[in-house]
C-alpha positions as a printed NumPy array, in Angstrom:
array([[ 12.791,  17.747,  52.002],
       [ 13.387,  14.656,  49.792],
       [ 16.03 ,  14.567,  47.29 ],
       [ 13.692,  15.074,  44.141],
       [ 12.422,  18.371,  45.733],
       [ 15.93 ,  19.588,  46.342],
       [ 17.031,  18.948,  42.704],
       [ 16.353,  22.12 ,  40.519],
       [ 13.994,  21.117,  37.798],
       [ 16.523,  21.61 ,  35.028],
       [ 18.84 ,  18.926,  36.491],
       [ 16.146,  16.081,  36.914],
       [ 16.464,  13.428,  34.245],
       [ 13.635,  13.408,  31.866],
       [ 11.625,  10.302,  31.904],
       [ 12.569,   7.73 ,  29.315],
       [ 10.341,   7.22 ,  26.305],
       [  9.362,   4.085,  24.841],
       [ 11.091,   2.775,  21.91 ],
       [  8.863,   2.126,  18.925],
       [ 10.082,   0.451,  15.719],
       [  7.615,   1.197,  13.121],
       [  8.081,  -1.138,  10.257],
       [  6.953,  -0.065,   6.746],
       [  5.486,  -2.888,   4.643],
       [  5.542,  -2.751,   1.044],
       [  6.036,  -4.802,  -2.046],
       [  9.516,  -4.091,  -3.129],
       [ 10.928,  -3.872,  -6.485],
       [ 14.208,  -4.798,  -8.354],
       [ 17.274,  -2.705,  -7.579],
       [ 19.126,  -3.508, -10.691],
       [ 18.482,  -5.17 , -14.046],
       [ 20.126,  -8.486, -12.845],
       [ 17.624,  -8.531,  -9.785],
       [ 14.395,  -8.449, -11.992],
       [ 14.071, -12.166, -12.572],
       [ 14.731, -13.236,  -8.859],
       [ 12.043, -10.475,  -7.955],
       [  9.712, -11.984, -10.089],
       [ 10.267, -15.554,  -8.89 ],
       [  9.699, -14.332,  -5.237],
       [  6.658, -12.724,  -6.45 ],
       [  4.865, -15.517,  -8.492],
       [  6.204, -18.468,  -5.932],
       [  4.34 , -16.646,  -3.064],
       [  1.433, -18.956,  -2.334],
       [ -0.766, -15.818,  -1.512],
       [ -0.182, -14.811,  -5.172],
       [ -0.34 , -17.969,  -7.114],
       [ -2.933, -20.107,  -5.589],
       [ -1.917, -23.681,  -6.954],
       [ -1.121, -26.853,  -5.205],
       [  2.137, -26.495,  -3.486],
       [  3.904, -29.042,  -5.527],
       [  3.066, -27.222,  -8.459],
       [  4.004, -23.711,  -7.605],
       [  7.691, -23.683,  -7.595],
       [  8.136, -24.632, -11.194],
       [  4.794, -22.806, -12.453],
       [  6.063, -19.726, -10.392],
       [  9.535, -19.716, -12.197],
       [  7.992, -20.225, -15.626],
       [  5.743, -17.172, -15.27 ],
       [  8.596, -15.092, -13.971],
       [ 10.702, -16.429, -16.889],
       [  7.915, -15.396, -19.367],
       [  7.638, -11.917, -17.639],
       [ 11.176, -11.037, -17.582],
       [ 11.358,  -9.658, -20.926],
       [  8.508,  -7.042, -20.624],
       [  9.373,  -6.313, -16.925],
       [ 13.03 ,  -5.613, -18.078],
       [ 11.546,  -3.187, -20.841],
       [  9.499,  -1.304, -18.391],
       [ 12.345,  -0.933, -15.539],
       [ 14.507,   0.292, -18.59 ],
       [ 12.241,   3.352, -18.744],
       [ 12.905,   3.821, -14.951],
       [ 16.61 ,   3.608, -15.245],
       [ 16.711,  -0.134, -14.887],
       [ 15.322,  -0.308, -11.365],
       [ 12.279,   0.242,  -9.185],
       [ 12.158,   3.759,  -7.103],
       [ 10.016,   1.975,  -4.539],
       [ 12.724,   1.478,  -1.926],
       [ 13.96 ,   5.065,  -1.966],
       [ 10.567,   6.506,  -1.703],
       [  9.838,   4.2  ,   0.887],
       [ 12.742,   5.021,   2.966],
       [ 11.799,   8.614,   2.226],
       [  8.345,   8.243,   3.908],
       [  9.884,   6.342,   6.71 ],
       [ 12.379,   9.454,   7.464],
       [  9.587,  11.771,   7.417],
       [  7.291,   9.709,   9.497],
       [  9.876,   9.38 ,  12.034],
       [ 10.671,  13.036,  12.166],
       [  6.893,  13.868,  12.951],
       [  6.624,  10.853,  15.758],
       [  9.852,  12.08 ,  17.434],
       [  8.7  ,  15.604,  17.314],
       [  5.53 ,  14.726,  19.111],
       [  7.69 ,  13.367,  22.018],
       [  5.369,  10.624,  23.006],
       [  7.779,   7.804,  22.05 ],
       [ 11.437,   7.384,  20.507],
       [ 10.51 ,   6.344,  17.172],
       [ 12.513,   4.691,  14.419],
       [ 11.308,   3.728,  11.044],
       [ 12.338,   0.508,   9.237],
       [ 11.454,  -0.85 ,   5.872],
       [ 10.379,  -4.466,   5.015],
       [  9.818,  -5.378,   1.535],
       [  8.037,  -8.475,   0.471],
       [  9.788,  -9.792,  -2.708],
       [ 13.136,  -7.88 ,  -2.847],
       [ 15.572,  -6.5  ,  -0.312],
       [ 15.472,  -5.422,   2.4  ],
       [ 13.226,  -8.353,   3.104],
       [ 11.261,  -9.263,   6.455],
       [ 14.26 , -11.248,   7.912],
       [ 17.011,  -8.568,   7.405],
       [ 14.8  ,  -6.127,   8.662],
       [ 13.591,  -8.037,  11.626],
       [ 17.27 ,  -8.705,  12.658],
       [ 17.792,  -4.947,  12.569],
       [ 14.68 ,  -4.067,  14.662],
       [ 15.865,  -6.619,  17.186],
       [ 19.374,  -4.966,  17.378],
       [ 17.853,  -1.651,  17.998],
       [ 15.88 ,  -2.969,  20.842],
       [ 12.289,  -1.616,  20.688],
       [  9.895,  -1.679,  23.514],
       [  7.251,  -2.366,  21.02 ],
       [  6.742,  -2.834,  17.264],
       [  4.168,  -1.546,  14.975],
       [  3.743,  -2.961,  11.258],
       [  2.446,  -0.415,   9.15 ],
       [  1.617,  -1.574,   5.648],
       [  1.626,   1.078,   2.831],
       [ -1.401,  -0.754,   1.295],
       [ -4.571,   1.49 ,   2.494],
       [ -6.815,  -1.404,   1.693],
       [ -6.255,  -4.932,   3.053],
       [ -5.724,  -8.019,   0.804],
       [ -4.597, -11.235,   1.467],
       [ -2.091, -10.727,  -1.526],
       [ -0.719,  -7.804,   0.168],
       [ -0.873,  -6.836,   3.709],
       [ -1.745, -10.507,   4.579],
       [  1.39 , -11.984,   2.767],
       [  3.557,  -9.347,   4.316],
       [  2.335,  -9.677,   7.932],
       [  2.693, -13.643,   7.777],
       [  6.182, -13.168,   6.347],
       [  7.168, -10.825,   9.203],
       [  5.632, -13.181,  11.754],
       [  7.859, -16.019,  10.503],
       [ 10.828, -13.856,  10.121],
       [ 10.399, -12.459,  13.754],
       [ 10.444, -15.802,  15.183],
       [ 13.601, -16.973,  13.387],
       [ 15.762, -14.031,  14.609],
       [ 14.   , -14.13 ,  18.126],
       [ 12.505, -10.669,  17.917],
       [  9.996, -10.954,  20.794],
       [  8.936,  -7.383,  21.321],
       [  4.938,  -6.765,  21.561],
       [  3.869,  -6.196,  17.987],
       [  0.648,  -4.491,  16.729],
       [ -0.36 ,  -4.825,  12.795],
       [ -2.186,  -2.154,  11.301],
       [ -4.258,  -4.084,   8.564],
       [ -6.019,  -1.448,   6.772],
       [ -6.843,   2.266,   6.932],
       [ -9.197,   2.719,   3.652],
       [-11.726,   5.112,   5.393],
       [ -9.282,   6.639,   7.851],
       [-10.178,  10.448,   7.604],
       [ -6.926,  11.972,   7.635],
       [ -6.021,   9.483,   4.914],
       [ -9.119,  10.508,   2.875],
       [ -8.546,  14.025,   3.218],
       [ -5.101,  13.96 ,   2.228],
       [ -5.714,  11.895,  -0.87 ],
       [ -8.616,  14.265,  -1.89 ],
       [ -6.322,  17.252,  -1.65 ],
       [ -4.107,  15.544,  -4.096],
       [ -6.804,  14.686,  -6.345],
       [ -8.496,  18.116,  -6.258],
       [ -5.002,  19.791,  -7.213],
       [ -4.746,  17.553, -10.236],
       [ -8.238,  18.203, -11.255],
       [ -7.989,  21.888, -11.021],
       [ -4.818,  21.515, -12.993],
       [ -6.469,  19.237, -15.63 ],
       [ -9.614,  21.603, -15.738],
       [ -7.111,  24.596, -16.515],
       [ -5.736,  22.716, -19.543],
       [ -8.844,  21.365, -21.008],
       [-11.172,  23.048, -23.014],
       [-14.29 ,  24.144, -20.922],
       [-16.629,  22.405, -23.142],
       [-14.861,  18.825, -22.74 ],
       [-16.197,  16.884, -19.666],
       [-13.743,  15.414, -17.176],
       [-14.048,  11.873, -15.747],
       [-12.115,  10.562, -12.736],
       [-10.958,   7.069, -13.078],
       [ -9.886,   5.607,  -9.503],
       [ -7.516,   2.794, -10.727],
       [ -6.522,   0.248,  -8.34 ],
       [ -4.419,  -2.877,  -8.931],
       [ -6.624,  -5.91 ,  -9.848],
       [ -7.183,  -9.141,  -8.395],
       [ -8.355, -12.619,  -9.922],
       [-12.192, -12.659,  -9.138],
       [-11.732, -16.076,  -7.367],
       [ -9.728, -14.247,  -4.576],
       [-12.311, -11.905,  -3.956],
       [-15.14 , -14.58 ,  -3.951],
       [-13.123, -16.399,  -1.526],
       [-13.582, -13.892,   1.021],
       [-10.877, -11.286,   0.353],
       [-12.239,  -7.907,   1.25 ],
       [ -9.874,  -5.681,  -1.114],
       [-12.416,  -4.504,  -3.656],
       [-14.954,  -3.686,  -1.   ],
       [-12.335,  -1.595,   0.899],
       [-11.167,   0.099,  -2.623],
       [-14.967,   1.258,  -2.888],
       [-15.075,   2.57 ,   0.43 ],
       [-11.857,   4.647,  -0.165],
       [-13.287,   5.945,  -3.144],
       [-16.473,   7.151,  -1.418],
       [-14.724,   8.769,   1.319],
       [-12.36 ,  10.558,  -1.203],
       [-15.181,  11.783,  -3.427],
       [-17.161,  13.092,  -0.282],
       [-14.215,  15.143,   0.535],
       [-13.772,  16.565,  -3.206],
       [-17.042,  17.99 ,  -2.819],
       [-17.584,  18.4  ,  -6.475],
       [-21.506,  18.126,  -7.22 ],
       [-22.32 ,  15.729, -10.038],
       [-18.73 ,  14.292, -10.21 ],
       [-18.341,  11.767, -13.115],
       [-16.126,   9.   , -11.531],
       [-15.627,   5.25 , -11.62 ],
       [-13.651,   2.552,  -9.918],
       [-11.615,   0.39 , -12.197],
       [ -8.693,  -2.023, -11.881],
       [ -5.414,  -2.3  , -13.788],
       [ -2.237,  -4.611, -13.871],
       [ -4.014,  -7.975, -14.856],
       [ -1.212, -10.597, -15.192],
       [ -3.015, -13.942, -15.509],
       [ -5.632, -15.434, -18.14 ],
       [ -8.223, -15.898, -15.605],
       [-11.179, -13.728, -14.906],
       [-10.147, -10.621, -12.747],
       [-12.488,  -8.188, -11.003],
       [-13.779,  -5.377, -13.23 ],
       [-14.12 ,  -2.97 , -14.778],
       [-10.674,  -2.799, -16.242],
       [ -8.833,   0.538, -16.747],
       [ -8.479,  -0.313, -20.214],
       [-12.177,  -0.795, -20.605],
       [-12.776,   2.549, -19.022],
       [-10.547,   4.246, -21.221],
       [-12.277,   2.809, -24.344],
       [-15.655,   3.937, -22.771],
       [-14.18 ,   7.527, -22.294],
       [-12.964,   7.542, -25.913],
       [-16.426,   6.609, -27.032],
       [-18.003,   9.2  , -24.777],
       [-15.537,  11.794, -25.669],
       [-14.619,  12.743, -22.087],
       [-11.221,  13.389, -20.834],
       [ -9.908,  11.264, -18.211],
       [ -8.143,  11.872, -14.707],
       [ -6.633,   8.78 , -13.42 ],
       [ -6.1  ,   8.397,  -9.914],
       [ -4.036,   5.511,  -8.638],
       [ -6.186,   4.999,  -5.516],
       [ -4.446,   1.852,  -3.987],
       [ -0.81 ,   2.928,  -4.457],
       [  0.701,   5.255,  -2.024],
       [  4.173,   5.407,  -3.759],
       [  5.257,   5.669,  -7.365],
       [  6.453,   2.588,  -8.916],
       [  6.349,   0.774, -12.329],
       [  2.582,   0.534, -12.295],
       [  2.105,   4.159, -12.221],
       [  5.273,   5.528, -13.916],
       [  4.871,   3.171, -16.807],
       [  1.614,   1.446, -16.925],
       [ -0.207,   4.688, -16.156],
       [  2.134,   7.241, -17.394],
       [  3.232,   5.529, -20.444],
       [  1.103,   2.712, -21.672],
       [ -2.33 ,   3.737, -20.788],
       [ -1.511,   7.218, -21.975],
       [ -0.661,   5.852, -25.418],
       [ -3.835,   3.658, -25.457],
       [ -5.964,   6.735, -24.591],
       [ -4.457,   8.581, -27.339],
       [ -5.48 ,   5.734, -29.831],
       [ -8.825,   5.522, -28.32 ],
       [ -9.594,   9.246, -29.071],
       [ -9.721,  10.104, -25.387],
       [ -9.525,  14.204, -25.616],
       [ -7.476,  14.582, -22.645],
       [ -5.54 ,  12.259, -20.194],
       [ -4.185,  13.352, -16.704],
       [ -2.838,  11.492, -13.91 ],
       [ -2.98 ,  12.521, -10.082],
       [  0.167,  11.684,  -8.14 ],
       [  0.62 ,   9.049,  -5.653],
       [  1.149,  10.093,  -2.012],
       [  4.924,   9.673,  -1.712],
       [  6.076,  12.086,   1.174],
       [  3.249,  14.481,   0.919],
       [  2.923,  16.215,   4.311],
       [ -0.608,  15.49 ,   4.578],
       [ -0.075,  11.763,   3.934],
       [  2.649,  11.511,   6.366],
       [  0.378,  13.27 ,   9.058],
       [ -2.127,  10.619,   8.386],
       [  0.395,   7.912,   9.069],
       [  1.294,   9.519,  12.353],
       [ -2.312,   9.618,  13.045],
       [ -2.645,   5.804,  12.208],
       [  0.335,   5.023,  14.451],
       [ -1.205,   6.972,  17.353],
       [ -4.594,   4.927,  16.76 ],
       [ -2.958,   1.444,  16.318],
       [ -0.967,   1.908,  19.586],
       [ -4.155,   2.543,  21.402],
       [ -6.007,  -0.544,  20.44 ],
       [ -4.278,  -2.94 ,  22.693],
       [ -4.691,  -5.677,  20.046],
       [ -2.248,  -7.665,  17.866],
       [ -4.141,  -6.816,  14.92 ],
       [ -6.054,  -3.8  ,  14.257],
       [ -7.589,  -1.34 ,  11.762],
       [ -8.888,   2.188,  10.97 ],
       [-11.603,   1.338,   8.71 ],
       [-14.536,   3.586,   9.946],
       [-17.875,   2.226,  11.37 ],
       [-17.475,  -1.236,   9.679],
       [-14.025,  -2.916,   8.729],
       [-15.34 ,  -5.361,   6.313],
       [-18.826,  -6.383,   4.963],
       [-20.593,  -9.101,   7.326],
       [-19.389, -12.013,   4.781],
       [-15.886, -11.203,   4.831],
       [-15.548, -11.397,   8.898],
       [-12.526,  -9.534,  10.158],
       [ -9.012,  -9.398,   8.77 ],
       [ -7.435, -11.664,  11.184],
       [ -9.84 , -14.552,   9.862],
       [ -9.146, -13.376,   6.35 ],
       [ -5.14 , -13.635,   6.89 ],
       [ -5.523, -17.091,   8.623],
       [ -7.935, -18.593,   6.011],
       [ -6.672, -17.109,   2.722],
       [ -3.1  , -16.373,   2.782],
       [ -1.962, -19.982,   3.194],
       [  1.537, -19.106,   4.241],
       [  1.958, -21.567,   7.283],
       [  2.596, -19.124,  10.2  ],
       [ -0.139, -18.421,  12.525],
       [ -1.252, -15.019,  13.454],
       [ -2.973, -14.29 ,  16.944],
       [ -6.542, -13.41 ,  16.896],
       [ -7.426, -10.059,  18.167],
       [ -8.011,  -9.648,  21.77 ]])
């Protein structure tokens, strides 16, 4: 009889599990009033955001940051002088880590890498290297891919990982706009907000859903960025799950920050239309998975005040996902999916990732992000 056969089952060592580092990619936000200006400088000097010749970008980006510091400071003052995004992202990571470790397939640890304020990619990459993972998964908290968000963050991570010598096999999940579990979790939150709004409204007042996403300059979309198309796919899947026959809804875009033409319709224009039509609105932040200044200030304060001025008969807002259990379960499902692809870059975007003219996300990253580091093509 061999040694293993003679050893009682309880005494045998459990097989070691692979160590999986899940890196949550997000925008970041200032953590104190004095960090507002440098946060804005980081944002507006990113070549994926400010698409001007490189010799112009440093001074123009700083000029834009200087001009926006005062209004941004006023907005963050409403939130206590800082963004809540880091704490909310850490909480999402802790919840996801608990689910993944309970499943037992891997030993998982979640890290946070912010694009424009701490912890940024290099410090997070160093922490990941120190932990010693067998594999790394980059999980953007942007459901829809854009070169300005996931694309920029992935390239920043790629450069940071090289600088710190992190060589673990890495998979990047680039988008999940049509992932069924994500659609279901989002629809459940929207339905809860819809039912609450209907209970508070006069039955004779119609209710329209405004699916509000962060806008983009039209030139970026025309250059091949799939973001707008993917936002529309998200809304289509969520509306299917809502199962509200004859639902009055529209996709619109907020947060315009430059004078150039942005994708439309704008959320402001849709509020004006709602006031004219005398319909109440339920605003759904469809491209944000955590509360931050653009939901807690722009939607909850500024647009609410605008709606009142325009005579909108009711203004309601659905919450962002934050650590909603359904959303965390969807993220766990995405981790399983991404690990099973065997590709450096993958997505869960339904039958088609992007329309024909956009190609696949790896091509969009390489062509549009203009940040120097190369990302490998999918296998």
